[in-house]
Every structure is written in structure tokens, then in C-alpha cells.
N, C-alpha and C positions, 0 to 999 in steps of 0.2 A: 274982672268978673267976680262978683261977690257971692253968687250962688248958682250951682249947676242944676238944681232941681226945678221941675215944672209943677205948678199947682193949678187946680181948677179955679173958676171965677169965684166959687163959694169959699175958696181958701183951703179946701181939702186936697190931699195929695192924690195925684193920678197914680195908678198902679199898672202902667203899661210896660215900661222898661226900667229895670234896675241894672246897675253896673256893680260887679264885685271885683275889686282890685286888691292885689296883695302888695305889700311894701316893706322895705327895710332900708333905712338910710338912703332914700331915693330922691333927694333934693335935686340932683342933676337933671332928672327927667320927669318927675311926677307932676310938676306944675303944667308942663306942656301936655302931658297925658290927660289931666283933668280938664284943662281948658278946651281940649279938642272935643269934649263931650257936651259942651254948652249947647243947650237947646235940644239935646237928644234924650238925656236920661231924666227920669222922674226922681231918682235917688242914686247916689254914688256911695257905696259901702267900701271903706278901705280897711282891710285886715292887716294891721301893722304888728310886726313881731319885735318891737322894742327899739325903734329908731331914736337916735340921739342927735341928728343933724338938722332938726327943724321940720322934718317931713310931716309930723303929726299936726303941728300948728298950721303949716301951709295948707294942708288938706282941709282942715276945719275952716280956715279963712275963705276957702273956695266953696264952702257949703257942703262938704262931704261929711258923712257920718263915719268917724274913725273908731274902730274896735280893736283893742289890744288882744293879741293871742300869742302866747309863747310859741316859738318855732317848733314844729313837730314834723316838718317835711313839706315839700312843694305841694304834693297832692292833698295832704291834710288841710293846709291853709286854704286851698281853693275849694275843697269840699265844704269847709266852714262858711266861706263866702257864698257859695251856692245856697246853703241853708238859710242865710240871712235874706235872700231874695224870695223866699217862699211866699206865695200870694200875689206875686207879680206875673203878668202875662208872659214876659220875656226877661231873661237875665243875660247880660253880656259879661263874659269872663275875660278880664284883662290883667296884664302885668303892668307894673309902674313905669316900664320903659317902652310902652306901646302907645301910639297916638293915632287917632282916627283922622285920615286926610279928607279933604272936602268932598270928593266924589263919594267916598264911603259914607260920610255923614249924611249926604242927601239920600243915599239908598236906605239907610237906617230910618231916616225921618219919614220916608215914604211908606214904611211898614204900617203906620197908623191908619193909612187910607186904603190898604190893600187887603184882599181876602186871603188870609194866611191860615185858615182853620185846619187845613190838611197838612200843614208843615210844622214839624216839631224841633227843627234845628236849622241853623244857617251857617254856612262856611264863608270865611273871609280870607282873601289872599294877604299873607303877611310878607312885607318887603323889608329887607335889611337896610339900615342906614349906618354907615361907619364913618365917623369923623366928618359928618356933613354930606357925604356922598351917598346918594340913593342908588343901590345896586340894581342894574337893569336885567341881569342875566342869572347871576349866581343864586342858587336856592329857589329859582322861579320855575313854575309857580309853587307856592307853599300854602296850600289850602288848609286852614285851621277851623275846626268847629268851635265857634266862640259865642254865638247867640243861640240860646236854647230855652225850651219850656222848663221851668224849674222842677216840676214834678215828673218830668220824663227824661231827665239827664242824670248821669253819674260820672264820677271821675275815678279812673283807675290808674294804677302804676304808682311808683314811689319816686323815681328820679325824673324820668321824662313822662310826666303825667299826660293822660289822654282823656279828652271829653268824649263821652259816648251817649248817644240818644237813641231811644227805641221809637222809631218812626221815620217819616219822610224828612229828608234833608235837602235844602235848597242852597243857592249861592247868591251873594250880593256883589254888585259892582263896586270898584274902588279898593284901595289898599289900607292895610293896617301897618303903620310904619314902626319898625322895631329898632330902636336906638340902644342896643344892649351894651356895647363895649366902648370904653373911653379910648383905649389904645391897645397895642399888642400885649403889654404887660397885664392889663386888666383881663384880656381874653384868656391868657395863659393861667392867670390866677383862678378864673372861673373854672377852667379845666381841672385844676387841682381840687377845687371845692367839690365839683361834680364827681370826681374820681373817688373822693373819700366817701361820699354818699353811696356810690356804686359798690364800693368794697363792703360797706356795712350791709348793703342789701343783698350781698352774695351774687353779684353779677358774674357773667361768664368772662373768661379771659385770664390774663396774667401768666401765660405760658411763654416759654422761650420763643416759640415760633411766632407768637403774637407780636413780640418786639421787633422781629425781622420783617414780617409780612404786612402787618396792619397799618403802620404809619405811611409807607409808600403807597399802599393801596388806597388809603384815605386821600392822599394828595392827588393821585391820578383821578379818582372819582370826582373830587370837588373841582379840580382845575380843568380837567378835560371833559369828563362826562357831564358834569353839572355846569359847564360853560363859564367857570371862573375866569378863564383867560380873556373872555370878552369884556370883562370889567376892568381890564388893565392891571396896573400895579396893585390896586386894592384887592382885586380877585386873587392875584398871586400871593399877596400877604396873608389874606384870610385862609387860603388853601393851605399855606404853610403852617399857620397857627392851628388849623384843625388837625393836620397830621401830627403836630407836636402834642396836641391835646390827646390824641389817640395813644401816643407813646406814654404820656403821663398816666393815663388811665390804666394801661396794662402794667406799668411799673408799680403803681399803687396797689393793684390787685395782687401782683406777685409778692410785694412786701407783706400784705395782709395774710396771704396764704403761708408764707414762710414763718411769720410770727404767730400763726394760729388764731388770728383775730377774725378771719373771714373764711367762709367755706369755699367761695369762688367756684361755682359749679362749672363743670365741663371745660 
């Protein structure tokens, strides 16, 4: 695919749907992500924070407009991407490890022929893919507000950013596939990275009781209540990783509190 954008017969750009995607050293997944948008987006904006692995050139080769922006946080990067889509009827907010599966692509494509004047946002179900296995039960359903009217949406939060829209929100059929982690080591490293961000943001936690209670509570929640056990060994593995991530988070918060580098509320 040489270009992901659509144009009118006169050669001028349509302004129905733009995609705002964030990236950093995303070669493992970003080609799949961009190719899944073929025939859907009028323009794909990629906000890159300094990739050195070929991500930038790969995106340009696929017809994306790549804009460099120094990293200032997850929410800040997405806010910038949202601003780039000003003037489009809709903007779809994506990460570089998320891909549109065919049923969802058809749902998005149908928006051009539907009366959506009373709708300002659309939720999409995100489904985890881990080492090629698409999880059927764990984290399901995971509705995420990802398609919004640019002028009626905002992004809040610093660590786990949240898209908020003032107005009516609908839902689309089909899944957004989230291929986030390479393996267990990658998942745990992401937990460390998030923990550092959480500590700097003054997140709650980091007390002795958190170390004792929170990790097993997380495991029980993910493996039993969130039905991870129904996804077999992969569900067990990911539930264990999430419990370990909770432990890492509270250890990091405790370290920052002890060293006086973070306030660590409550």
C-alpha cells in the first residue's frame, strides 16, 4: 500500500475522517496498524517522539504525515494529535500497536453513508492480542471512546489518558486489536515505565499494606472476576504479569516517597 489517504476526483482532500496516531520505535506493529486503515482514513497523522528504528520512514512510505514532537507524556501527545485533526468531521485516536479488524473497518466505512449528526463520539471494543493469540474473555468487553468530533472532544489524565466528549456517544461493531506486549519481559518493563510516570504524577499508593494486599487482589480480579482463566495459560500468564505490575507500581511509589521525589497522595 503506497498511500492510506482518500482524495476526491478533483484531487482535493476529503475531510471526513482523520487518524491521529502516536509512535516511538514502533516498527514491530505500526505497519500493520497503518495498513489496517487503508480505504478508511482521509489522512493519517503520526505524532512521533523520536523513533530511531525506521518507524518514521515506514509511515511516510505508507502515505502518513509524520510530525515530530518531543515526549511530554501520553495525554499530551494525544492532545497534539487531536489538534492536528481540527477541521475534519471525525478523528480516530489510535496507538501504534492497535489495528482495525475487518468488521470494524466496515462499520467505520459505513459512517460516510449514515446520518450521524446527533452523535459526537463512537466507542470501539478493544481486544488484546498476545503473541498471536486473540483473547476471547480477558478484559472483555473493553469499550474505548476512539472516534470523536475534533471540536467536541478533550483528553484528560496524565498516565492512563481518557478521551471525553460532550454529547451523545454511540458504538460500532467490530474489534480494535491491541498487540501491546512482545512477551512477559516486555510487559513487566512497561509496568516499570508506567510506575515511574505514576510516581512523578503523585499517584496514590506505595504503603506497606499496598504491597501485601494489592498484588493478590489484582490477580484474583483479572484471573477470576475478569475471566482470565477462560483464556487458558495465556490468561494465567497475563493475570500474573498484571499482579507483578501492581507490585512494581507500589514499590516504585514507596521508593519515591522515601527519597522525597514524589508526594504519593493517600
